[in-house]
N, C-alpha and C positions, 0 to 999 in steps of 0.2 A: 594420197590415200585418205579416204574419208575417216573421220574419227567418230566412233560410236559413243556419243556423250551419254546415252541412256545407261550405259553400264556403270557410270559414276553415281547413279542414284542408289547404288548399293553401299551401305556403310563401309564395307571392307574396301571396295574400290576407291571410294571418296577419301578414306583414311590415307591411302597411299598417295593419291593425287595431292591432297592437302599438304602432306609432308614435303612434296617436291616444290609446291608453290610458296610455302612460307619463307624460305631464304630469299627468294627473288623479291617478294613484296617487302620483306624486312629491309633489304638494302635500298629499295626505292623509297621507302618511308623515311629512312634516315637522311637520304640525300635531299628529299623534298622539304623536310623540316628545317634542315640547315639553310637551304636556299630561301624558304619562306620567312623564317625568323630573321635572317640577315637582311633581306629586302625590307621587311616591315619595320625593323628597329634601327637600321643603320642607313638604308638607301632612301626610303620614302621620306619626302619632305615633311617639315613640321606644319601641322594644320594651323591656319591663321586664326581660327576661333577657339579651338580646344587645346592648342599648344601640344605638348608632348603627351598629355594624358590620353589622347585619342588612340595611341598605339595599342591599347588593350583590345581594340577591335580586331586586330590580326589574330587574336585567339578567340575573342568573344563571338564574332560573327560566324567563323567556320564551325565552332562548337554548336552554336544555335542551329545552323543549317543541318549539321549531322544529327542533332537530337531529333529533329523532325523526320529527316530522311530515313534514319535507321529504324524509327518506329514504323514507318510505312513498309520498309523491307521486312521487318520482323513480323508484322501483321500479315504480309503477303505469304511468307513461308508458313506461318501458322495456319492460314486459310487453306493452303495447298495440302498441308498435313491433315487438316480436319476433313477436307472434301474427298481426298483420295487415299487417306489412311496410310500415307507414306512416312516411314519412321524418320528418314534423314531430314525431311523438311521440318518436322517438329524439333529435331535436335538443333538444326541451324537457328530456328527461331529462339530456342532457349539460349543458345550461345550468343545471340545478338543483344539480348536484353541488358546484361550488365554494362556493355560498352555504350549502349544508348543512354542508360541511366547516368553513366559517368559524364558523357558529353552534355547532358541536360543540366547536371549539377555544375559543371564547368561554365556553361553559359550563364546560369544564374549567379554564380560566384563572381565571374569577371564582370557581369553586368552591374553587380553591386559595387565593385571596385571603380567602375566607370561612373556610376550614378552618384557616388558621394561627392566628387569634385564638381560634377556637372549640375546635379540637381540639389545638392546639399543634404542628401539623405541616402542611406544604404538601400532602402526598400520603400516602394509605394504599391498600393493595391491597384496598379495599372492593369488594363485588360490584357496586354501582351505578357507582362510579368506573371500575372495570376494564372493565365492559361498555360504558360511554360511550367509553372510550379505544378499544375495539375498533371502535366505530361510526366514530370518526375514521379508523382504518386502513381500514375498508371504503370510506369516501368516497375516500380517497387511492388505494386499490387500483382502484376503479372508474375514476378519472381516469387513473391510470398505465397501466392496461390499454388504455384507448381510445387514449391517446397513443402506445402502443407499436405499434399496428397502423395501417398506412398506409391501407388501404382503409376508408373511413368506414362502409360497410354491415357489413363484418365486425367492425369495432370496436364498432358499435352492438349487434350480437348478442352479442358476448363480454361487453360491459359489462352487458347485460341479464341474463345468466346470473349474474354475480357479485352484481348488485343484488338479484335474487330470492332467492338463497341467503342473503344478509345480512339479509333481512327477519326471520329467526328471532331476531335479536339484539334487535329492538325490544321484544317482550314481556318479554324477559329484563331489559332496562333498567328497564322500567316496574314489573314485579312483583318485582324483586330485593329491595326492602326488606321485602316480605311473605314471600318464599320462604326468605330466609336472615337470620341474625342479623347485620345490617350496622351499621356506625357511622353511615352516612348516615341522617338523620332521615326519617320516613315522609312520605307525601303530606300537604301542608297543604290542598290543594284537592281535593275529591272530589265526584263526581256523586251519591253516595248518602249523604253525611254533611254536616252543617253545617260552614261554614268555620271554621278554627281561627285566624283572624286578624281584625283589625278591618276594618270595611267599607271604610275609606279605603285601607288597605293592599291589600285585595283589588281595589279599583277601579283603583288605580295599576298593579297587576300585570297586570290584564286589558288596560288601555290600552296598556301596553308590549308585551304579547303581540300585540295587534292591529297596533301600529306595526311590529313585526318582520315580521309577515305581509305588510303593505303594502310594506315595504321589499323583501322577498323577491320579490314580484310585479314590482316595478320592475326590479330587477337581472336577474331571470330573463328578462323581456321584452327588455331591452336586450341581454343575452348571446345570446338566441335569434335576434334580428335579425342580430347579428354572424355567428353560425354559419350562418344562412340565406344571407347574402351570400357567405360563404366557400365553401359547398358548391354554391351555385347560380350561381357566378360565370361559368360558361360558357353560361348561358341567355340568351335574348333579353331577357327583362324586366329582368334585372340590368344587362345592357349598356345598355339604354335608361335605366334609373334612374341609372346612373353617368354617362351622357352628359348628363343634365339636371341633375346635381348641381353 
């Protein structure tokens, strides 16, 4: 039987669907984090150059990947909401922003922890570090702008504009190590070249990246449900839902 996915574009239908998906993705998230952390911190071999300090990359690299990927996803949903005036799309974009900001902060923080023993300093105004910091400001700006506007529809449109403008920063982050002579090391994982690390290390990193993605799905679904209840609180279905809760 074919599933009519378009019906889930309605906040009421999506609220119900998200409630069913959250437990599944939550269990998957926990399992993947346990596997990834165990592989990265106990199974992966010690790096011959960086010793045990390199293990921070099992958190740093997935967090950096997610910071960029979530921004693109957020901007895409915001663009759909702006172009087609779909309420749910804008709600999802709003729900993604705090998680993206969290991963960006985590990438910067773990990068500083790694940089101190490797570079001898917590921070340098390196092209990649600076552009990643700008990404954090873009997330904060998106959330602050929406919070400053009382009308949700106007807030969604204003946020969509800043989200779309900020997309230009993503390729700058990714290609900064190629475009400029930066202190930050080049890409360890590439689609066009062989991996520059042991298979066990690469496996642990990919498991952690998948765990971060599953975590993002869980918290975004939970936050979207909260936003739906807040914005749809005057509707009949929310009143009925709260009456049966």
